[in-house]
LUMDOPA-689872 format. One record per atom (N, C-alpha, C): atom name; z, x, y. Coordinates in Angstrom, 1 decimal. Example, Ala and Ser with C-alpha at 12.3 -4.5 7.8 and 13.67 -1.06 7.14 Angstrom:
% residues 2
@site:N, Z:7.8, X:13.2, Y:-5.7 $
@site:CA, Z:7.8, X:12.3, Y:-4.5 $
@site:C, Z:7.8, X:13.2, Y:-3.3 $
@site:N, Z:7.1, X:12.8, Y:-2.2 $
@site:CA, Z:7.1, X:13.7, Y:-1.1 $
@site:C, Z:7.9, X:12.9, Y:0.0 $
% end
This chain:
% residues 103
@site:N, Z:-2.5, X:-15.1, Y:25.3 $
@site:CA, Z:-3.9, X:-14.8, Y:25.0 $
@site:C, Z:-4.3, X:-13.6, Y:25.9 $
@site:N, Z:-5.1, X:-12.7, Y:25.3 $
@site:CA, Z:-5.5, X:-11.5, Y:25.9 $
@site:C, Z:-6.5, X:-11.7, Y:27.0 $
@site:N, Z:-6.5, X:-10.9, Y:28.1 $
@site:CA, Z:-7.4, X:-11.0, Y:29.2 $
@site:C, Z:-7.9, X:-9.6, Y:29.5 $
@site:N, Z:-9.0, X:-9.6, Y:30.3 $
@site:CA, Z:-9.5, X:-8.4, Y:30.9 $
@site:C, Z:-9.9, X:-7.3, Y:29.9 $
@site:N, Z:-9.5, X:-6.1, Y:30.2 $
@site:CA, Z:-9.9, X:-5.0, Y:29.3 $
@site:C, Z:-9.3, X:-5.1, Y:27.9 $
@site:N, Z:-8.1, X:-5.6, Y:27.8 $
@site:CA, Z:-7.4, X:-5.8, Y:26.5 $
@site:C, Z:-8.3, X:-6.8, Y:25.7 $
@site:N, Z:-8.7, X:-7.9, Y:26.2 $
@site:CA, Z:-9.5, X:-8.8, Y:25.5 $
@site:C, Z:-10.9, X:-8.2, Y:25.1 $
@site:N, Z:-11.5, X:-7.4, Y:26.0 $
@site:CA, Z:-12.7, X:-6.7, Y:25.7 $
@site:C, Z:-12.6, X:-5.8, Y:24.5 $
@site:N, Z:-11.5, X:-5.0, Y:24.5 $
@site:CA, Z:-11.2, X:-4.1, Y:23.5 $
@site:C, Z:-11.0, X:-4.8, Y:22.1 $
@site:N, Z:-10.2, X:-5.8, Y:22.1 $
@site:CA, Z:-10.0, X:-6.6, Y:20.9 $
@site:C, Z:-11.3, X:-7.2, Y:20.4 $
@site:N, Z:-12.1, X:-7.7, Y:21.2 $
@site:CA, Z:-13.4, X:-8.2, Y:20.8 $
@site:C, Z:-14.3, X:-7.1, Y:20.1 $
@site:N, Z:-14.3, X:-5.9, Y:20.7 $
@site:CA, Z:-15.0, X:-4.8, Y:20.1 $
@site:C, Z:-14.4, X:-4.4, Y:18.7 $
@site:N, Z:-13.1, X:-4.5, Y:18.6 $
@site:CA, Z:-12.5, X:-4.1, Y:17.4 $
@site:C, Z:-12.7, X:-5.1, Y:16.2 $
@site:N, Z:-13.2, X:-6.3, Y:16.5 $
@site:CA, Z:-13.4, X:-7.3, Y:15.4 $
@site:C, Z:-14.4, X:-6.8, Y:14.4 $
@site:N, Z:-15.3, X:-6.0, Y:14.8 $
@site:CA, Z:-16.4, X:-5.5, Y:13.8 $
@site:C, Z:-16.1, X:-4.1, Y:13.3 $
@site:N, Z:-14.9, X:-3.6, Y:13.6 $
@site:CA, Z:-14.6, X:-2.2, Y:13.1 $
@site:C, Z:-13.8, X:-2.4, Y:11.8 $
@site:N, Z:-14.3, X:-1.7, Y:10.7 $
@site:CA, Z:-13.6, X:-1.8, Y:9.5 $
@site:C, Z:-12.3, X:-1.2, Y:9.5 $
@site:N, Z:-11.4, X:-1.6, Y:8.7 $
@site:CA, Z:-10.1, X:-1.1, Y:8.6 $
@site:C, Z:-9.6, X:-1.0, Y:7.2 $
@site:N, Z:-8.6, X:-0.3, Y:6.9 $
@site:CA, Z:-8.1, X:-0.1, Y:5.5 $
@site:C, Z:-6.7, X:-0.8, Y:5.4 $
@site:N, Z:-6.3, X:-1.1, Y:4.2 $
@site:CA, Z:-5.0, X:-1.7, Y:4.0 $
@site:C, Z:-4.1, X:-0.7, Y:3.2 $
@site:N, Z:-3.0, X:-0.4, Y:3.8 $
@site:CA, Z:-2.1, X:0.5, Y:3.1 $
@site:C, Z:-1.3, X:-0.1, Y:2.0 $
@site:N, Z:-1.3, X:0.4, Y:0.8 $
@site:CA, Z:-0.5, X:0.0, Y:-0.3 $
@site:C, Z:0.7, X:0.9, Y:-0.4 $
@site:N, Z:1.7, X:0.6, Y:0.3 $
@site:CA, Z:2.9, X:1.5, Y:0.4 $
@site:C, Z:4.1, X:0.9, Y:-0.3 $
@site:N, Z:4.0, X:-0.3, Y:-0.9 $
@site:CA, Z:5.1, X:-0.9, Y:-1.7 $
@site:C, Z:4.4, X:-1.7, Y:-2.8 $
@site:N, Z:5.2, X:-1.8, Y:-3.9 $
@site:CA, Z:4.7, X:-2.6, Y:-5.1 $
@site:C, Z:4.5, X:-4.0, Y:-4.7 $
@site:N, Z:5.3, X:-4.5, Y:-3.7 $
@site:CA, Z:5.2, X:-5.9, Y:-3.3 $
@site:C, Z:3.8, X:-6.3, Y:-2.7 $
@site:N, Z:3.1, X:-5.3, Y:-2.3 $
@site:CA, Z:1.8, X:-5.5, Y:-1.6 $
@site:C, Z:0.6, X:-5.6, Y:-2.6 $
@site:N, Z:0.9, X:-5.5, Y:-3.9 $
@site:CA, Z:-0.1, X:-5.5, Y:-5.0 $
@site:C, Z:-0.5, X:-7.0, Y:-5.3 $
@site:N, Z:0.4, X:-7.7, Y:-5.8 $
@site:CA, Z:0.2, X:-9.1, Y:-6.4 $
@site:C, Z:0.6, X:-10.2, Y:-5.4 $
@site:N, Z:-0.2, X:-11.2, Y:-5.4 $
@site:CA, Z:0.1, X:-12.4, Y:-4.6 $
@site:C, Z:-1.1, X:-13.0, Y:-3.9 $
@site:N, Z:-0.8, X:-14.0, Y:-3.2 $
@site:CA, Z:-1.9, X:-14.7, Y:-2.5 $
@site:C, Z:-1.8, X:-14.4, Y:-1.0 $
@site:N, Z:-2.9, X:-14.6, Y:-0.3 $
@site:CA, Z:-2.9, X:-14.3, Y:1.2 $
@site:C, Z:-3.3, X:-12.9, Y:1.4 $
@site:N, Z:-3.6, X:-12.7, Y:2.7 $
@site:CA, Z:-4.2, X:-11.3, Y:3.0 $
@site:C, Z:-3.1, X:-10.3, Y:3.3 $
@site:N, Z:-1.9, X:-10.6, Y:2.8 $
@site:CA, Z:-0.8, X:-9.6, Y:2.9 $
@site:C, Z:-0.6, X:-8.8, Y:1.6 $
@site:N, Z:-1.5, X:-9.1, Y:0.6 $
@site:CA, Z:-1.5, X:-8.4, Y:-0.7 $
@site:C, Z:-2.9, X:-8.0, Y:-1.1 $
@site:N, Z:-2.9, X:-7.0, Y:-2.0 $
@site:CA, Z:-4.2, X:-6.5, Y:-2.5 $
@site:C, Z:-5.0, X:-7.6, Y:-3.2 $
@site:N, Z:-4.3, X:-8.4, Y:-4.0 $
@site:CA, Z:-5.0, X:-9.5, Y:-4.7 $
@site:C, Z:-5.6, X:-10.5, Y:-3.7 $
@site:N, Z:-4.8, X:-10.8, Y:-2.7 $
@site:CA, Z:-5.3, X:-11.8, Y:-1.7 $
@site:C, Z:-6.4, X:-11.2, Y:-0.9 $
@site:N, Z:-6.4, X:-10.0, Y:-0.6 $
@site:CA, Z:-7.5, X:-9.4, Y:0.2 $
@site:C, Z:-8.7, X:-9.3, Y:-0.6 $
@site:N, Z:-8.6, X:-9.0, Y:-1.9 $
@site:CA, Z:-9.8, X:-8.9, Y:-2.8 $
@site:C, Z:-10.4, X:-10.3, Y:-3.0 $
@site:N, Z:-9.5, X:-11.3, Y:-3.1 $
@site:CA, Z:-10.0, X:-12.7, Y:-3.3 $
@site:C, Z:-10.7, X:-13.2, Y:-2.0 $
@site:N, Z:-10.1, X:-12.9, Y:-0.9 $
@site:CA, Z:-10.7, X:-13.3, Y:0.4 $
@site:C, Z:-12.1, X:-12.6, Y:0.6 $
@site:N, Z:-12.2, X:-11.3, Y:0.3 $
@site:CA, Z:-13.4, X:-10.6, Y:0.4 $
@site:C, Z:-14.5, X:-11.1, Y:-0.5 $
@site:N, Z:-14.1, X:-11.4, Y:-1.8 $
@site:CA, Z:-15.0, X:-11.9, Y:-2.8 $
@site:C, Z:-15.6, X:-13.3, Y:-2.4 $
@site:N, Z:-14.8, X:-14.0, Y:-1.7 $
@site:CA, Z:-15.2, X:-15.4, Y:-1.3 $
@site:C, Z:-16.3, X:-15.4, Y:-0.2 $
@site:N, Z:-16.5, X:-14.3, Y:0.5 $
@site:CA, Z:-17.4, X:-14.2, Y:1.6 $
@site:C, Z:-18.8, X:-14.1, Y:1.1 $
@site:N, Z:-19.8, X:-14.4, Y:1.9 $
@site:CA, Z:-21.2, X:-14.3, Y:1.5 $
@site:C, Z:-21.9, X:-13.4, Y:2.5 $
@site:N, Z:-22.3, X:-12.2, Y:2.2 $
@site:CA, Z:-22.1, X:-11.5, Y:1.0 $
@site:C, Z:-20.6, X:-11.1, Y:0.9 $
@site:N, Z:-20.2, X:-10.7, Y:-0.3 $
@site:CA, Z:-18.8, X:-10.2, Y:-0.5 $
@site:C, Z:-18.6, X:-9.0, Y:0.4 $
@site:N, Z:-17.4, X:-8.9, Y:1.0 $
@site:CA, Z:-17.1, X:-7.8, Y:1.9 $
@site:C, Z:-16.5, X:-6.6, Y:1.1 $
@site:N, Z:-16.8, X:-5.4, Y:1.6 $
@site:CA, Z:-16.2, X:-4.2, Y:1.1 $
@site:C, Z:-14.8, X:-4.1, Y:1.6 $
@site:N, Z:-13.9, X:-3.7, Y:0.8 $
@site:CA, Z:-12.5, X:-3.5, Y:1.3 $
@site:C, Z:-12.1, X:-2.1, Y:0.9 $
@site:N, Z:-11.2, X:-1.5, Y:1.7 $
@site:CA, Z:-10.7, X:-0.2, Y:1.5 $
@site:C, Z:-9.2, X:-0.2, Y:1.4 $
@site:N, Z:-8.6, X:0.4, Y:0.4 $
@site:CA, Z:-7.2, X:0.5, Y:0.2 $
@site:C, Z:-6.7, X:1.9, Y:0.3 $
@site:N, Z:-5.6, X:2.2, Y:0.9 $
@site:CA, Z:-5.0, X:3.5, Y:0.9 $
@site:C, Z:-3.8, X:3.4, Y:0.0 $
@site:N, Z:-3.8, X:4.1, Y:-1.1 $
@site:CA, Z:-2.7, X:4.2, Y:-2.1 $
@site:C, Z:-1.7, X:5.2, Y:-1.6 $
@site:N, Z:-0.5, X:4.7, Y:-1.2 $
@site:CA, Z:0.5, X:5.6, Y:-0.6 $
@site:C, Z:1.8, X:5.6, Y:-1.4 $
@site:N, Z:2.1, X:4.7, Y:-2.3 $
@site:CA, Z:3.3, X:4.7, Y:-3.0 $
@site:C, Z:3.3, X:5.6, Y:-4.2 $
@site:N, Z:3.3, X:6.9, Y:-4.0 $
@site:CA, Z:3.1, X:7.8, Y:-5.1 $
@site:C, Z:4.5, X:8.3, Y:-5.6 $
@site:N, Z:4.6, X:8.7, Y:-6.9 $
@site:CA, Z:5.9, X:9.2, Y:-7.4 $
@site:C, Z:6.4, X:10.4, Y:-6.6 $
@site:N, Z:7.7, X:10.3, Y:-6.3 $
@site:CA, Z:8.4, X:11.3, Y:-5.5 $
@site:C, Z:7.9, X:11.4, Y:-4.0 $
@site:N, Z:7.3, X:10.4, Y:-3.5 $
@site:CA, Z:6.8, X:10.3, Y:-2.2 $
@site:C, Z:8.0, X:9.8, Y:-1.3 $
@site:N, Z:8.9, X:10.6, Y:-0.9 $
@site:CA, Z:10.0, X:10.3, Y:0.0 $
@site:C, Z:10.6, X:9.0, Y:-0.4 $
@site:N, Z:11.1, X:8.9, Y:-1.7 $
@site:CA, Z:11.6, X:7.6, Y:-2.2 $
@site:C, Z:12.7, X:7.1, Y:-1.3 $
@site:N, Z:12.6, X:5.8, Y:-1.0 $
@site:CA, Z:13.5, X:5.1, Y:-0.2 $
@site:C, Z:13.7, X:5.6, Y:1.3 $
@site:N, Z:12.7, X:6.4, Y:1.7 $
@site:CA, Z:12.8, X:6.8, Y:3.1 $
@site:C, Z:12.3, X:5.6, Y:4.0 $
@site:N, Z:12.8, X:5.5, Y:5.2 $
@site:CA, Z:12.4, X:4.4, Y:6.1 $
@site:C, Z:11.0, X:4.6, Y:6.6 $
@site:N, Z:10.4, X:5.8, Y:6.6 $
@site:CA, Z:9.1, X:6.0, Y:7.2 $
@site:C, Z:8.0, X:5.8, Y:6.2 $
@site:N, Z:8.2, X:6.2, Y:4.9 $
@site:CA, Z:7.1, X:6.1, Y:3.9 $
@site:C, Z:7.2, X:5.0, Y:2.9 $
@site:N, Z:8.3, X:4.4, Y:2.8 $
@site:CA, Z:8.4, X:3.3, Y:1.8 $
@site:C, Z:8.3, X:3.7, Y:0.4 $
@site:N, Z:8.4, X:5.0, Y:0.0 $
@site:CA, Z:8.3, X:5.4, Y:-1.4 $
@site:C, Z:9.3, X:4.7, Y:-2.3 $
@site:N, Z:8.8, X:4.3, Y:-3.4 $
@site:CA, Z:9.7, X:3.5, Y:-4.3 $
@site:C, Z:9.7, X:4.1, Y:-5.7 $
@site:N, Z:8.8, X:5.0, Y:-6.1 $
@site:CA, Z:8.7, X:5.5, Y:-7.4 $
@site:C, Z:9.2, X:7.0, Y:-7.5 $
@site:N, Z:10.1, X:7.3, Y:-8.4 $
@site:CA, Z:10.7, X:8.6, Y:-8.5 $
@site:C, Z:10.2, X:9.2, Y:-9.9 $
@site:N, Z:10.1, X:10.5, Y:-9.9 $
@site:CA, Z:9.9, X:11.2, Y:-11.2 $
@site:C, Z:11.2, X:11.1, Y:-12.0 $
@site:N, Z:12.3, X:11.3, Y:-11.4 $
@site:CA, Z:13.6, X:11.2, Y:-12.0 $
@site:C, Z:14.5, X:10.5, Y:-11.0 $
@site:N, Z:15.3, X:9.5, Y:-11.5 $
@site:CA, Z:16.2, X:8.8, Y:-10.6 $
@site:C, Z:17.6, X:9.3, Y:-10.7 $
@site:N, Z:18.3, X:9.3, Y:-9.6 $
@site:CA, Z:19.8, X:9.5, Y:-9.6 $
@site:C, Z:20.4, X:8.2, Y:-10.0 $
@site:N, Z:21.7, X:8.3, Y:-10.3 $
@site:CA, Z:22.4, X:7.0, Y:-10.7 $
@site:C, Z:22.4, X:6.0, Y:-9.6 $
@site:N, Z:22.3, X:6.4, Y:-8.3 $
@site:CA, Z:22.3, X:5.4, Y:-7.2 $
@site:C, Z:20.9, X:4.8, Y:-6.9 $
@site:N, Z:19.9, X:5.2, Y:-7.7 $
@site:CA, Z:18.5, X:4.7, Y:-7.6 $
@site:C, Z:17.6, X:5.6, Y:-6.7 $
@site:N, Z:18.2, X:6.6, Y:-6.1 $
@site:CA, Z:17.4, X:7.5, Y:-5.2 $
@site:C, Z:16.7, X:8.5, Y:-6.1 $
@site:N, Z:15.7, X:9.2, Y:-5.6 $
@site:CA, Z:15.0, X:10.3, Y:-6.3 $
@site:C, Z:15.8, X:11.5, Y:-6.5 $
@site:N, Z:15.8, X:12.1, Y:-7.7 $
@site:CA, Z:16.4, X:13.4, Y:-7.9 $
@site:C, Z:15.3, X:14.4, Y:-7.8 $
@site:N, Z:15.1, X:14.9, Y:-6.6 $
@site:CA, Z:14.1, X:15.9, Y:-6.3 $
@site:C, Z:14.3, X:17.2, Y:-7.0 $
@site:N, Z:15.5, X:17.5, Y:-7.4 $
@site:CA, Z:15.8, X:18.8, Y:-8.0 $
@site:C, Z:15.7, X:18.8, Y:-9.6 $
@site:N, Z:15.4, X:17.6, Y:-10.1 $
@site:CA, Z:15.3, X:17.5, Y:-11.6 $
@site:C, Z:14.1, X:18.3, Y:-12.1 $
@site:N, Z:14.3, X:19.0, Y:-13.2 $
@site:CA, Z:13.2, X:19.7, Y:-13.8 $
@site:C, Z:12.3, X:18.6, Y:-14.6 $
@site:N, Z:11.1, X:19.0, Y:-14.8 $
@site:CA, Z:10.2, X:18.1, Y:-15.6 $
@site:C, Z:8.9, X:18.0, Y:-15.0 $
@site:N, Z:8.1, X:17.2, Y:-15.6 $
@site:CA, Z:6.7, X:17.0, Y:-15.2 $
@site:C, Z:6.3, X:15.7, Y:-14.6 $
@site:N, Z:7.3, X:14.9, Y:-14.4 $
@site:CA, Z:7.1, X:13.5, Y:-13.7 $
@site:C, Z:6.5, X:12.5, Y:-14.7 $
@site:N, Z:6.6, X:12.7, Y:-16.0 $
@site:CA, Z:6.0, X:11.8, Y:-16.9 $
@site:C, Z:6.5, X:10.4, Y:-16.7 $
@site:N, Z:7.8, X:10.2, Y:-16.5 $
@site:CA, Z:8.4, X:8.9, Y:-16.3 $
@site:C, Z:7.9, X:8.3, Y:-15.0 $
@site:N, Z:7.8, X:9.0, Y:-13.9 $
@site:CA, Z:7.3, X:8.5, Y:-12.7 $
@site:C, Z:5.9, X:8.1, Y:-12.7 $
@site:N, Z:5.1, X:8.9, Y:-13.4 $
@site:CA, Z:3.7, X:8.5, Y:-13.6 $
@site:C, Z:3.5, X:7.3, Y:-14.5 $
@site:N, Z:4.3, X:7.2, Y:-15.5 $
@site:CA, Z:4.3, X:6.0, Y:-16.3 $
@site:C, Z:4.6, X:4.7, Y:-15.5 $
@site:N, Z:5.7, X:4.8, Y:-14.7 $
@site:CA, Z:6.0, X:3.7, Y:-13.9 $
@site:C, Z:4.9, X:3.3, Y:-12.9 $
@site:N, Z:4.3, X:4.4, Y:-12.3 $
@site:CA, Z:3.2, X:4.2, Y:-11.4 $
@site:C, Z:2.0, X:3.5, Y:-12.0 $
@site:N, Z:1.7, X:3.9, Y:-13.3 $
@site:CA, Z:0.6, X:3.3, Y:-14.0 $
@site:C, Z:0.9, X:1.8, Y:-14.4 $
@site:N, Z:2.1, X:1.6, Y:-14.8 $
@site:CA, Z:2.4, X:0.2, Y:-15.4 $
@site:C, Z:2.8, X:-0.8, Y:-14.3 $
@site:N, Z:3.5, X:-0.3, Y:-13.2 $
@site:CA, Z:4.0, X:-1.3, Y:-12.3 $
@site:C, Z:3.2, X:-1.3, Y:-10.9 $
@site:N, Z:2.4, X:-0.3, Y:-10.7 $
@site:CA, Z:1.8, X:-0.2, Y:-9.4 $
@site:C, Z:0.3, X:-0.2, Y:-9.5 $
@site:N, Z:-0.4, X:0.7, Y:-10.2 $
@site:CA, Z:-1.9, X:0.7, Y:-10.2 $
@site:C, Z:-2.4, X:0.2, Y:-11.5 $
% end
């Protein structure tokens, strides 16, 4: 349990709004406050309903499979599932995946 200045800081932070990062497809659907659906259900159950903020981060060709960004969607895939950043095109396939599987 926190004590002293740490406890005081944590108590102050309780009323500070925060945003939830949507950086993987797994964080969209599901129950509990570890998913967008769960967060929205939790906020809607409050009286009055709470405003929630999401940061959409899993964008096509966003450092696919990098350990820092969690990017999962490619405009064009290599045979091994990684992004082909050198492929020509307009990212139609990546945007379609983004629209159908993510947002």
